[in-house]
PDB file of N, CA, C, O and CB in Angstrom:
ATOM      1  N   UNK A   1       3.968  36.441  89.762  1.00  0.00           N
ATOM      2  CA  UNK A   1       5.392  36.698  89.904  1.00  0.00           C
ATOM      3  C   UNK A   1       6.151  35.946  88.816  1.00  0.00           C
ATOM      4  O   UNK A   1       5.959  34.744  88.634  1.00  0.00           O
ATOM      5  CB  UNK A   1       5.891  36.285  91.310  1.00  0.00           C
ATOM      6  N   UNK A   2       6.986  36.636  88.117  1.00  0.00           N
ATOM      7  CA  UNK A   2       7.778  36.028  87.058  1.00  0.00           C
ATOM      8  C   UNK A   2       8.741  35.003  87.619  1.00  0.00           C
ATOM      9  O   UNK A   2       9.281  35.173  88.712  1.00  0.00           O
ATOM     10  CB  UNK A   2       8.539  37.089  86.286  1.00  0.00           C
ATOM     11  N   UNK A   3       8.950  33.945  86.868  1.00  0.00           N
ATOM     12  CA  UNK A   3       9.940  32.956  87.271  1.00  0.00           C
ATOM     13  C   UNK A   3      11.183  33.163  86.401  1.00  0.00           C
ATOM     14  O   UNK A   3      11.453  32.387  85.485  1.00  0.00           O
ATOM     15  CB  UNK A   3       9.376  31.488  87.134  1.00  0.00           C
ATOM     16  N   UNK A   4      11.926  34.214  86.705  1.00  0.00           N
ATOM     17  CA  UNK A   4      13.142  34.533  85.947  1.00  0.00           C
ATOM     18  C   UNK A   4      14.192  33.449  86.100  1.00  0.00           C
ATOM     19  O   UNK A   4      14.958  33.194  85.170  1.00  0.00           O
ATOM     20  CB  UNK A   4      13.716  35.872  86.396  1.00  0.00           C
ATOM     21  N   UNK A   5      14.241  32.805  87.264  1.00  0.00           N
ATOM     22  CA  UNK A   5      15.237  31.756  87.490  1.00  0.00           C
ATOM     23  C   UNK A   5      15.041  30.617  86.505  1.00  0.00           C
ATOM     24  O   UNK A   5      16.008  30.096  85.949  1.00  0.00           O
ATOM     25  CB  UNK A   5      15.156  31.230  88.932  1.00  0.00           C
ATOM     26  N   UNK A   6      13.805  30.236  86.292  1.00  0.00           N
ATOM     27  CA  UNK A   6      13.534  29.146  85.354  1.00  0.00           C
ATOM     28  C   UNK A   6      13.860  29.574  83.933  1.00  0.00           C
ATOM     29  O   UNK A   6      14.467  28.818  83.175  1.00  0.00           O
ATOM     30  CB  UNK A   6      12.066  28.698  85.450  1.00  0.00           C
ATOM     31  N   UNK A   7      13.460  30.779  83.574  1.00  0.00           N
ATOM     32  CA  UNK A   7      13.734  31.288  82.227  1.00  0.00           C
ATOM     33  C   UNK A   7      15.250  31.346  81.983  1.00  0.00           C
ATOM     34  O   UNK A   7      15.731  30.925  80.931  1.00  0.00           O
ATOM     35  CB  UNK A   7      13.097  32.697  82.034  1.00  0.00           C
ATOM     36  N   UNK A   8      15.988  31.867  82.958  1.00  0.00           N
ATOM     37  CA  UNK A   8      17.441  31.960  82.822  1.00  0.00           C
ATOM     38  C   UNK A   8      18.087  30.581  82.717  1.00  0.00           C
ATOM     39  O   UNK A   8      18.999  30.382  81.914  1.00  0.00           O
ATOM     40  CB  UNK A   8      18.032  32.721  84.005  1.00  0.00           C
ATOM     41  N   UNK A   9      17.623  29.631  83.520  1.00  0.00           N
ATOM     42  CA  UNK A   9      18.167  28.270  83.471  1.00  0.00           C
ATOM     43  C   UNK A   9      17.909  27.640  82.109  1.00  0.00           C
ATOM     44  O   UNK A   9      18.777  26.965  81.556  1.00  0.00           O
ATOM     45  CB  UNK A   9      17.552  27.398  84.584  1.00  0.00           C
ATOM     46  N   UNK A  10      16.719  27.861  81.572  1.00  0.00           N
ATOM     47  CA  UNK A  10      16.387  27.319  80.251  1.00  0.00           C
ATOM     48  C   UNK A  10      17.270  27.942  79.179  1.00  0.00           C
ATOM     49  O   UNK A  10      17.785  27.245  78.304  1.00  0.00           O
ATOM     50  CB  UNK A  10      14.904  27.562  79.922  1.00  0.00           C
ATOM     51  N   UNK A  11      17.441  29.252  79.253  1.00  0.00           N
ATOM     52  CA  UNK A  11      18.260  29.938  78.257  1.00  0.00           C
ATOM     53  C   UNK A  11      19.731  29.534  78.368  1.00  0.00           C
ATOM     54  O   UNK A  11      20.417  29.417  77.353  1.00  0.00           O
ATOM     55  CB  UNK A  11      18.120  31.453  78.410  1.00  0.00           C
ATOM     56  N   UNK A  12      20.217  29.323  79.583  1.00  0.00           N
ATOM     57  CA  UNK A  12      21.603  28.883  79.776  1.00  0.00           C
ATOM     58  C   UNK A  12      21.842  27.516  79.157  1.00  0.00           C
ATOM     59  O   UNK A  12      22.936  27.235  78.668  1.00  0.00           O
ATOM     60  CB  UNK A  12      21.949  28.846  81.263  1.00  0.00           C
ATOM     61  N   UNK A  13      20.811  26.657  79.175  1.00  0.00           N
ATOM     62  CA  UNK A  13      20.923  25.342  78.540  1.00  0.00           C
ATOM     63  C   UNK A  13      20.772  25.436  77.029  1.00  0.00           C
ATOM     64  O   UNK A  13      21.033  24.474  76.308  1.00  0.00           O
ATOM     65  CB  UNK A  13      19.876  24.391  79.106  1.00  0.00           C
ATOM     66  N   UNK A  14      20.347  26.608  76.556  1.00  0.00           N
ATOM     67  CA  UNK A  14      20.218  26.811  75.118  1.00  0.00           C
ATOM     68  C   UNK A  14      19.019  26.110  74.510  1.00  0.00           C
ATOM     69  O   UNK A  14      19.061  25.699  73.350  1.00  0.00           O
ATOM     70  CB  UNK A  14      21.451  26.346  74.437  1.00  0.00           C
ATOM     71  N   UNK A  15      17.942  25.970  75.287  1.00  0.00           N
ATOM     72  CA  UNK A  15      16.760  25.318  74.745  1.00  0.00           C
ATOM     73  C   UNK A  15      15.571  26.284  74.751  1.00  0.00           C
ATOM     74  O   UNK A  15      15.473  27.182  75.588  1.00  0.00           O
ATOM     75  CB  UNK A  15      16.428  24.045  75.552  1.00  0.00           C
ATOM     76  N   UNK A  16      14.695  26.071  73.807  1.00  0.00           N
ATOM     77  CA  UNK A  16      13.507  26.912  73.670  1.00  0.00           C
ATOM     78  C   UNK A  16      12.414  26.413  74.615  1.00  0.00           C
ATOM     79  O   UNK A  16      12.524  25.342  75.211  1.00  0.00           O
ATOM     80  CB  UNK A  16      12.999  26.917  72.200  1.00  0.00           C
ATOM     81  N   UNK A  17      11.365  27.212  74.735  1.00  0.00           N
ATOM     82  CA  UNK A  17      10.218  26.776  75.522  1.00  0.00           C
ATOM     83  C   UNK A  17       9.612  25.510  74.927  1.00  0.00           C
ATOM     84  O   UNK A  17       9.193  24.614  75.660  1.00  0.00           O
ATOM     85  CB  UNK A  17       9.161  27.889  75.597  1.00  0.00           C
ATOM     86  N   UNK A  18       9.569  25.437  73.619  1.00  0.00           N
ATOM     87  CA  UNK A  18       9.015  24.259  72.939  1.00  0.00           C
ATOM     88  C   UNK A  18       9.837  23.014  73.252  1.00  0.00           C
ATOM     89  O   UNK A  18       9.281  21.954  73.536  1.00  0.00           O
ATOM     90  CB  UNK A  18       8.963  24.486  71.418  1.00  0.00           C
ATOM     91  N   UNK A  19      11.164  23.145  73.200  1.00  0.00           N
ATOM     92  CA  UNK A  19      12.033  22.004  73.496  1.00  0.00           C
ATOM     93  C   UNK A  19      11.876  21.552  74.946  1.00  0.00           C
ATOM     94  O   UNK A  19      11.812  20.354  75.220  1.00  0.00           O
ATOM     95  CB  UNK A  19      13.497  22.362  73.212  1.00  0.00           C
ATOM     96  N   UNK A  20      11.815  22.504  75.871  1.00  0.00           N
ATOM     97  CA  UNK A  20      11.628  22.161  77.279  1.00  0.00           C
ATOM     98  C   UNK A  20      10.279  21.481  77.478  1.00  0.00           C
ATOM     99  O   UNK A  20      10.177  20.493  78.206  1.00  0.00           O
ATOM    100  CB  UNK A  20      11.733  23.419  78.166  1.00  0.00           C
ATOM    101  N   UNK A  21       9.263  22.002  76.842  1.00  0.00           N
ATOM    102  CA  UNK A  21       7.925  21.412  76.958  1.00  0.00           C
ATOM    103  C   UNK A  21       7.927  19.954  76.518  1.00  0.00           C
ATOM    104  O   UNK A  21       7.323  19.105  77.173  1.00  0.00           O
ATOM    105  CB  UNK A  21       6.915  22.209  76.123  1.00  0.00           C
ATOM    106  N   UNK A  22       8.601  19.663  75.415  1.00  0.00           N
ATOM    107  CA  UNK A  22       8.677  18.279  74.934  1.00  0.00           C
ATOM    108  C   UNK A  22       9.415  17.391  75.925  1.00  0.00           C
ATOM    109  O   UNK A  22       9.026  16.242  76.134  1.00  0.00           O
ATOM    110  CB  UNK A  22       9.369  18.225  73.569  1.00  0.00           C
ATOM    111  N   UNK A  23      10.475  17.910  76.536  1.00  0.00           N
ATOM    112  CA  UNK A  23      11.252  17.136  77.506  1.00  0.00           C
ATOM    113  C   UNK A  23      10.434  16.749  78.730  1.00  0.00           C
ATOM    114  O   UNK A  23      10.625  15.671  79.292  1.00  0.00           O
ATOM    115  CB  UNK A  23      12.468  17.921  77.938  1.00  0.00           C
ATOM    116  N   UNK A  24       9.522  17.629  79.145  1.00  0.00           N
ATOM    117  CA  UNK A  24       8.778  17.376  80.384  1.00  0.00           C
ATOM    118  C   UNK A  24       7.330  16.959  80.142  1.00  0.00           C
ATOM    119  O   UNK A  24       6.597  16.696  81.095  1.00  0.00           O
ATOM    120  CB  UNK A  24       8.800  18.609  81.251  1.00  0.00           C
ATOM    121  N   UNK A  25       6.911  16.896  78.884  1.00  0.00           N
ATOM    122  CA  UNK A  25       5.586  16.374  78.561  1.00  0.00           C
ATOM    123  C   UNK A  25       4.427  17.336  78.767  1.00  0.00           C
ATOM    124  O   UNK A  25       3.333  16.930  79.158  1.00  0.00           O
ATOM    125  CB  UNK A  25       5.340  15.179  79.363  1.00  0.00           C
ATOM    126  N   UNK A  26       4.674  18.621  78.500  1.00  0.00           N
ATOM    127  CA  UNK A  26       3.606  19.617  78.575  1.00  0.00           C
ATOM    128  C   UNK A  26       3.631  20.457  77.304  1.00  0.00           C
ATOM    129  O   UNK A  26       4.492  20.266  76.444  1.00  0.00           O
ATOM    130  CB  UNK A  26       3.760  20.520  79.842  1.00  0.00           C
ATOM    131  N   UNK A  27       2.694  21.378  77.190  1.00  0.00           N
ATOM    132  CA  UNK A  27       2.672  22.266  76.025  1.00  0.00           C
ATOM    133  C   UNK A  27       3.636  23.436  76.234  1.00  0.00           C
ATOM    134  O   UNK A  27       4.031  23.744  77.359  1.00  0.00           O
ATOM    135  CB  UNK A  27       1.236  22.789  75.763  1.00  0.00           C
ATOM    136  N   UNK A  28       4.001  24.074  75.131  1.00  0.00           N
ATOM    137  CA  UNK A  28       4.841  25.261  75.210  1.00  0.00           C
ATOM    138  C   UNK A  28       4.128  26.358  76.003  1.00  0.00           C
ATOM    139  O   UNK A  28       4.759  27.126  76.729  1.00  0.00           O
ATOM    140  CB  UNK A  28       5.206  25.764  73.797  1.00  0.00           C
ATOM    141  N   UNK A  29       2.813  26.416  75.851  1.00  0.00           N
ATOM    142  CA  UNK A  29       2.035  27.422  76.567  1.00  0.00           C
ATOM    143  C   UNK A  29       2.151  27.239  78.083  1.00  0.00           C
ATOM    144  O   UNK A  29       2.178  28.219  78.827  1.00  0.00           O
ATOM    145  CB  UNK A  29       0.566  27.357  76.138  1.00  0.00           C
ATOM    146  N   UNK A  30       2.218  25.993  78.537  1.00  0.00           N
ATOM    147  CA  UNK A  30       2.376  25.730  79.967  1.00  0.00           C
ATOM    148  C   UNK A  30       3.716  26.253  80.459  1.00  0.00           C
ATOM    149  O   UNK A  30       3.786  26.889  81.510  1.00  0.00           O
ATOM    150  CB  UNK A  30       2.252  24.226  80.261  1.00  0.00           C
ATOM    151  N   UNK A  31       4.771  25.992  79.714  1.00  0.00           N
ATOM    152  CA  UNK A  31       6.096  26.500  80.085  1.00  0.00           C
ATOM    153  C   UNK A  31       6.055  28.030  80.128  1.00  0.00           C
ATOM    154  O   UNK A  31       6.570  28.640  81.064  1.00  0.00           O
ATOM    155  CB  UNK A  31       7.188  26.004  79.078  1.00  0.00           C
ATOM    156  N   UNK A  32       5.454  28.635  79.134  1.00  0.00           N
ATOM    157  CA  UNK A  32       5.334  30.088  79.082  1.00  0.00           C
ATOM    158  C   UNK A  32       4.572  30.619  80.293  1.00  0.00           C
ATOM    159  O   UNK A  32       4.982  31.607  80.903  1.00  0.00           O
ATOM    160  CB  UNK A  32       4.636  30.518  77.791  1.00  0.00           C
ATOM    161  N   UNK A  33       3.467  29.966  80.642  1.00  0.00           N
ATOM    162  CA  UNK A  33       2.667  30.413  81.781  1.00  0.00           C
ATOM    163  C   UNK A  33       3.440  30.281  83.098  1.00  0.00           C
ATOM    164  O   UNK A  33       3.310  31.134  83.975  1.00  0.00           O
ATOM    165  CB  UNK A  33       1.363  29.611  81.855  1.00  0.00           C
ATOM    166  N   UNK A  34       4.238  29.225  83.243  1.00  0.00           N
ATOM    167  CA  UNK A  34       5.050  29.061  84.456  1.00  0.00           C
ATOM    168  C   UNK A  34       6.083  30.184  84.526  1.00  0.00           C
ATOM    169  O   UNK A  34       6.257  30.804  85.575  1.00  0.00           O
ATOM    170  CB  UNK A  34       5.752  27.664  84.478  1.00  0.00           C
ATOM    171  N   UNK A  35       6.761  30.445  83.425  1.00  0.00           N
ATOM    172  CA  UNK A  35       7.781  31.496  83.403  1.00  0.00           C
ATOM    173  C   UNK A  35       7.179  32.876  83.665  1.00  0.00           C
ATOM    174  O   UNK A  35       7.841  33.738  84.243  1.00  0.00           O
ATOM    175  CB  UNK A  35       8.507  31.494  82.059  1.00  0.00           C
ATOM    176  N   UNK A  36       5.935  33.093  83.248  1.00  0.00           N
ATOM    177  CA  UNK A  36       5.277  34.385  83.443  1.00  0.00           C
ATOM    178  C   UNK A  36       4.546  34.490  84.776  1.00  0.00           C
ATOM    179  O   UNK A  36       3.962  35.527  85.089  1.00  0.00           O
ATOM    180  CB  UNK A  36       4.306  34.635  82.322  1.00  0.00           C
ATOM    181  N   UNK A  37       4.579  33.411  85.561  1.00  0.00           N
ATOM    182  CA  UNK A  37       3.926  33.431  86.863  1.00  0.00           C
ATOM    183  C   UNK A  37       2.418  33.296  86.807  1.00  0.00           C
ATOM    184  O   UNK A  37       1.727  33.633  87.768  1.00  0.00           O
ATOM    185  CB  UNK A  37       4.269  34.682  87.565  1.00  0.00           C
ATOM    186  N   UNK A  38       1.899  32.807  85.691  1.00  0.00           N
ATOM    187  CA  UNK A  38       0.459  32.643  85.518  1.00  0.00           C
ATOM    188  C   UNK A  38      -0.028  31.241  85.840  1.00  0.00           C
ATOM    189  O   UNK A  38      -1.226  30.971  85.760  1.00  0.00           O
ATOM    190  CB  UNK A  38       0.076  32.989  84.114  1.00  0.00           C
ATOM    191  N   UNK A  39       0.892  30.333  86.206  1.00  0.00           N
ATOM    192  CA  UNK A  39       0.532  28.940  86.475  1.00  0.00           C
ATOM    193  C   UNK A  39       1.474  28.405  87.532  1.00  0.00           C
ATOM    194  O   UNK A  39       2.692  28.549  87.423  1.00  0.00           O
ATOM    195  CB  UNK A  39       0.592  28.068  85.180  1.00  0.00           C
ATOM    196  N   UNK A  40       0.906  27.786  88.559  1.00  0.00           N
ATOM    197  CA  UNK A  40       1.710  27.149  89.601  1.00  0.00           C
ATOM    198  C   UNK A  40       1.781  25.660  89.314  1.00  0.00           C
ATOM    199  O   UNK A  40       0.775  24.961  89.439  1.00  0.00           O
ATOM    200  CB  UNK A  40       1.119  27.415  91.019  1.00  0.00           C
ATOM    201  N   UNK A  41       2.952  25.162  88.933  1.00  0.00           N
ATOM    202  CA  UNK A  41       3.073  23.748  88.586  1.00  0.00           C
ATOM    203  C   UNK A  41       2.960  22.848  89.810  1.00  0.00           C
ATOM    204  O   UNK A  41       3.250  23.259  90.933  1.00  0.00           O
ATOM    205  CB  UNK A  41       4.394  23.494  87.884  1.00  0.00           C
ATOM    206  N   UNK A  42       2.535  21.621  89.572  1.00  0.00           N
ATOM    207  CA  UNK A  42       2.508  20.617  90.632  1.00  0.00           C
ATOM    208  C   UNK A  42       3.937  20.283  91.028  1.00  0.00           C
ATOM    209  O   UNK A  42       4.880  20.606  90.306  1.00  0.00           O
ATOM    210  CB  UNK A  42       1.745  19.339  90.179  1.00  0.00           C
ATOM    211  N   UNK A  43       4.094  19.638  92.168  1.00  0.00           N
ATOM    212  CA  UNK A  43       5.435  19.246  92.599  1.00  0.00           C
ATOM    213  C   UNK A  43       6.049  18.265  91.600  1.00  0.00           C
ATOM    214  O   UNK A  43       7.254  18.305  91.352  1.00  0.00           O
ATOM    215  CB  UNK A  43       5.389  18.618  94.011  1.00  0.00           C
ATOM    216  N   UNK A  44       5.231  17.391  91.032  1.00  0.00           N
ATOM    217  CA  UNK A  44       5.738  16.440  90.036  1.00  0.00           C
ATOM    218  C   UNK A  44       6.291  17.182  88.822  1.00  0.00           C
ATOM    219  O   UNK A  44       7.345  16.818  88.300  1.00  0.00           O
ATOM    220  CB  UNK A  44       4.623  15.461  89.601  1.00  0.00           C
ATOM    221  N   UNK A  45       5.590  18.212  88.374  1.00  0.00           N
ATOM    222  CA  UNK A  45       6.062  18.997  87.234  1.00  0.00           C
ATOM    223  C   UNK A  45       7.302  19.795  87.606  1.00  0.00           C
ATOM    224  O   UNK A  45       8.218  19.934  86.795  1.00  0.00           O
ATOM    225  CB  UNK A  45       4.959  19.938  86.733  1.00  0.00           C
ATOM    226  N   UNK A  46       7.340  20.320  88.824  1.00  0.00           N
ATOM    227  CA  UNK A  46       8.532  21.038  89.288  1.00  0.00           C
ATOM    228  C   UNK A  46       9.759  20.128  89.245  1.00  0.00           C
ATOM    229  O   UNK A  46      10.839  20.544  88.825  1.00  0.00           O
ATOM    230  CB  UNK A  46       8.318  21.576  90.721  1.00  0.00           C
ATOM    231  N   UNK A  47       9.581  18.890  89.680  1.00  0.00           N
ATOM    232  CA  UNK A  47      10.706  17.944  89.669  1.00  0.00           C
ATOM    233  C   UNK A  47      11.156  17.629  88.246  1.00  0.00           C
ATOM    234  O   UNK A  47      12.353  17.496  87.992  1.00  0.00           O
ATOM    235  CB  UNK A  47      10.319  16.646  90.391  1.00  0.00           C
ATOM    236  N   UNK A  48      10.207  17.508  87.315  1.00  0.00           N
ATOM    237  CA  UNK A  48      10.570  17.287  85.909  1.00  0.00           C
ATOM    238  C   UNK A  48      11.357  18.480  85.366  1.00  0.00           C
ATOM    239  O   UNK A  48      12.344  18.311  84.650  1.00  0.00           O
ATOM    240  CB  UNK A  48       9.303  17.048  85.049  1.00  0.00           C
ATOM    241  N   UNK A  49      10.911  19.678  85.715  1.00  0.00           N
ATOM    242  CA  UNK A  49      11.616  20.888  85.276  1.00  0.00           C
ATOM    243  C   UNK A  49      13.041  20.907  85.826  1.00  0.00           C
ATOM    244  O   UNK A  49      13.990  21.214  85.105  1.00  0.00           O
ATOM    245  CB  UNK A  49      10.853  22.156  85.727  1.00  0.00           C
ATOM    246  N   UNK A  50      13.179  20.579  87.097  1.00  0.00           N
ATOM    247  CA  UNK A  50      14.506  20.563  87.722  1.00  0.00           C
ATOM    248  C   UNK A  50      15.428  19.575  87.025  1.00  0.00           C
ATOM    249  O   UNK A  50      16.582  19.888  86.730  1.00  0.00           O
ATOM    250  CB  UNK A  50      14.396  20.214  89.210  1.00  0.00           C
ATOM    251  N   UNK A  51      14.914  18.387  86.766  1.00  0.00           N
ATOM    252  CA  UNK A  51      15.730  17.368  86.103  1.00  0.00           C
ATOM    253  C   UNK A  51      16.131  17.811  84.698  1.00  0.00           C
ATOM    254  O   UNK A  51      17.286  17.652  84.303  1.00  0.00           O
ATOM    255  CB  UNK A  51      14.971  16.036  86.036  1.00  0.00           C
ATOM    256  N   UNK A  52      15.187  18.365  83.947  1.00  0.00           N
ATOM    257  CA  UNK A  52      15.463  18.796  82.572  1.00  0.00           C
ATOM    258  C   UNK A  52      16.460  19.947  82.528  1.00  0.00           C
ATOM    259  O   UNK A  52      17.235  20.062  81.578  1.00  0.00           O
ATOM    260  CB  UNK A  52      14.170  19.212  81.880  1.00  0.00           C
ATOM    261  N   UNK A  53      16.444  20.798  83.553  1.00  0.00           N
ATOM    262  CA  UNK A  53      17.312  21.982  83.563  1.00  0.00           C
ATOM    263  C   UNK A  53      18.550  21.808  84.439  1.00  0.00           C
ATOM    264  O   UNK A  53      19.338  22.741  84.595  1.00  0.00           O
ATOM    265  CB  UNK A  53      16.531  23.185  84.037  1.00  0.00           C
ATOM    266  N   UNK A  54      18.723  20.615  85.011  1.00  0.00           N
ATOM    267  CA  UNK A  54      19.868  20.326  85.900  1.00  0.00           C
ATOM    268  C   UNK A  54      19.954  21.321  87.053  1.00  0.00           C
ATOM    269  O   UNK A  54      21.021  21.853  87.359  1.00  0.00           O
ATOM    270  CB  UNK A  54      21.180  20.348  85.102  1.00  0.00           C
ATOM    271  N   UNK A  55      18.815  21.559  87.680  1.00  0.00           N
ATOM    272  CA  UNK A  55      18.724  22.486  88.807  1.00  0.00           C
ATOM    273  C   UNK A  55      17.984  21.820  89.961  1.00  0.00           C
ATOM    274  O   UNK A  55      17.337  20.788  89.779  1.00  0.00           O
ATOM    275  CB  UNK A  55      18.013  23.798  88.388  1.00  0.00           C
ATOM    276  N   UNK A  56      18.080  22.414  91.150  1.00  0.00           N
ATOM    277  CA  UNK A  56      17.321  21.932  92.297  1.00  0.00           C
ATOM    278  C   UNK A  56      16.030  22.735  92.416  1.00  0.00           C
ATOM    279  O   UNK A  56      15.857  23.762  91.759  1.00  0.00           O
ATOM    280  CB  UNK A  56      18.158  22.034  93.601  1.00  0.00           C
ATOM    281  N   UNK A  57      15.125  22.247  93.270  1.00  0.00           N
ATOM    282  CA  UNK A  57      13.900  22.996  93.532  1.00  0.00           C
ATOM    283  C   UNK A  57      14.232  24.388  94.054  1.00  0.00           C
ATOM    284  O   UNK A  57      13.613  25.374  93.653  1.00  0.00           O
ATOM    285  CB  UNK A  57      13.010  22.245  94.536  1.00  0.00           C
ATOM    286  N   UNK A  58      15.214  24.463  94.954  1.00  0.00           N
ATOM    287  CA  UNK A  58      15.613  25.763  95.490  1.00  0.00           C
ATOM    288  C   UNK A  58      16.141  26.678  94.394  1.00  0.00           C
ATOM    289  O   UNK A  58      15.845  27.873  94.382  1.00  0.00           O
ATOM    290  CB  UNK A  58      16.670  25.586  96.574  1.00  0.00           C
ATOM    291  N   UNK A  59      16.919  26.120  93.477  1.00  0.00           N
ATOM    292  CA  UNK A  59      17.473  26.928  92.384  1.00  0.00           C
ATOM    293  C   UNK A  59      16.370  27.605  91.564  1.00  0.00           C
ATOM    294  O   UNK A  59      16.489  28.769  91.185  1.00  0.00           O
ATOM    295  CB  UNK A  59      18.339  26.054  91.469  1.00  0.00           C
ATOM    296  N   UNK A  60      15.304  26.861  91.300  1.00  0.00           N
ATOM    297  CA  UNK A  60      14.271  27.359  90.392  1.00  0.00           C
ATOM    298  C   UNK A  60      13.098  28.057  91.067  1.00  0.00           C
ATOM    299  O   UNK A  60      12.505  28.975  90.500  1.00  0.00           O
ATOM    300  CB  UNK A  60      13.752  26.237  89.591  1.00  0.00           C
ATOM    301  N   UNK A  61      12.765  27.622  92.282  1.00  0.00           N
ATOM    302  CA  UNK A  61      11.494  28.073  92.837  1.00  0.00           C
ATOM    303  C   UNK A  61      11.594  28.784  94.185  1.00  0.00           C
ATOM    304  O   UNK A  61      10.595  29.336  94.646  1.00  0.00           O
ATOM    305  CB  UNK A  61      10.593  26.915  92.977  1.00  0.00           C
ATOM    306  N   UNK A  62      12.741  28.795  94.825  1.00  0.00           N
ATOM    307  CA  UNK A  62      12.858  29.477  96.114  1.00  0.00           C
ATOM    308  C   UNK A  62      12.954  30.971  95.885  1.00  0.00           C
ATOM    309  O   UNK A  62      13.769  31.437  95.088  1.00  0.00           O
ATOM    310  CB  UNK A  62      14.087  28.969  96.906  1.00  0.00           C
ATOM    311  N   UNK A  63      12.117  31.721  96.588  1.00  0.00           N
ATOM    312  CA  UNK A  63      12.145  33.168  96.451  1.00  0.00           C
ATOM    313  C   UNK A  63      13.255  33.736  97.314  1.00  0.00           C
ATOM    314  O   UNK A  63      13.411  33.348  98.471  1.00  0.00           O
ATOM    315  CB  UNK A  63      10.789  33.786  96.834  1.00  0.00           C
ATOM    316  N   UNK A  64      14.025  34.656  96.751  1.00  0.00           N
ATOM    317  CA  UNK A  64      15.124  35.286  97.487  1.00  0.00           C
ATOM    318  C   UNK A  64      14.602  36.288  98.480  1.00  0.00           C
ATOM    319  O   UNK A  64      15.386  36.918  99.190  1.00  0.00           O
ATOM    320  CB  UNK A  64      16.095  35.962  96.536  1.00  0.00           C
TER     321      UNK A  64
END
């Protein structure tokens, strides 16, 4: 399942996958895989993503 919420939040902040990856300490490929639904991040990584994107867990990962 695509993570459009995360992709949209990243784009709204005006940062690339590479920039986000550097902020949270992972590779660009990991960010890409999360956005494409090919990788389920750990809760620790989810929290880093939320902090970097100024979003809550619900904002990024709760399914509507």
